[in-house]
Steps between C-alpha positions, in 0.01 A plus 500: 500500500697840477260684272150647463329400170485790265371466150267208372556138417367383175467155329295318240221318681598160361885600482504408143599840341804629692589771238560848598481800277581866572216676659595816316791640286809473732878489516658211680728629773578167686463130431652191654478268784454662845595320819162561667256576214621250242493587136419867466430775255498869593399763244384854467222631275607699198185713507264626782252229599144563610432426857119465489424448884652567840678783681773553217222521217640677200760437226867449573805275409514183714736216592391143492682221686416134423628197715496130517573463125590163361651645177567841359524591126631867538820671595591827665435792261230326289181706417198270519128558424186289584462411117854362507615145572465377858757627735506225756328190636392493863614233743567438869858615524661679798476455864148627504384333176246256636269360239544638136385850464612860397559742765462853364555840650425832346699794632506875451879521558654484161828649629578200713308208343677215674401632846188334645323512840449121471825396660638590845850463364650527160575195275701462189284703264190592695594769754337608822316835451221725615134457394413695190301220365155485338255221520542335153118475472501895491678458162390179340167472322301177427353438158189348629282541198761366253555825314867384405380168372496297829328533831705539811395403841615626841532278811692436802585189682311403815818355635674834477256687726787627715686655216209637302402843633152620430610771250659208289154361435377781278620666188331645194412363155596675174188728526580614849238282681602331831574134478516289815719198538346163539635274772618171360 
C-alpha cells in the first residue's frame, strides 16, 4: 500500500455521530483536500499536553494530524479548543479512506507538523517524514465513569486486527486507571 499505519483510526460504533472536536487547544496549520489522505486538518497544540503513558511520558507541545475528513469547518490560523464548535466531520475520503473513520496521528515534531512517517512519498499536503509520532492512546483519556456528563466507551473493530496494534487497545480514564478496549 505504500505506508505503515501510524496513529489510530476512530469512529462512532454506529457511524451516527461523525463530529470531530479539537482534542486540546490548538492552532490550525494546514487544512484541505490531500491527494492520498483525503480531507485533512493538521494543527499544533498551543500549550504543553500531558503524555500520560509510554516512552515519551511527560508534558510537551504536540502536533495532531487528522485525515479522511468529509467536511472541515476551520481554516489555517484558527485557534480552536475542545469546548468550541466541531472542527470537522469524519468520512472516507482519500485513496486510503476505506469505511468512514477518523485517522489521527499525534506527533512530537511541532516544527514540521505536515511531515508524517505514514507515507512513503509526499502528497499535496501530507508530507513524507521521519517517525516522531506517539501512540494517540498515550495522550487521550476515556471518561468511563461519566464525570463530564456522559460515559465513554473504548473499543476496536475485530475486522481491523491487522491495523490495531496491542498498545492501541489500552488507555487510561480520567482518574489514571487502565482502560482496555473491547473488541466489537
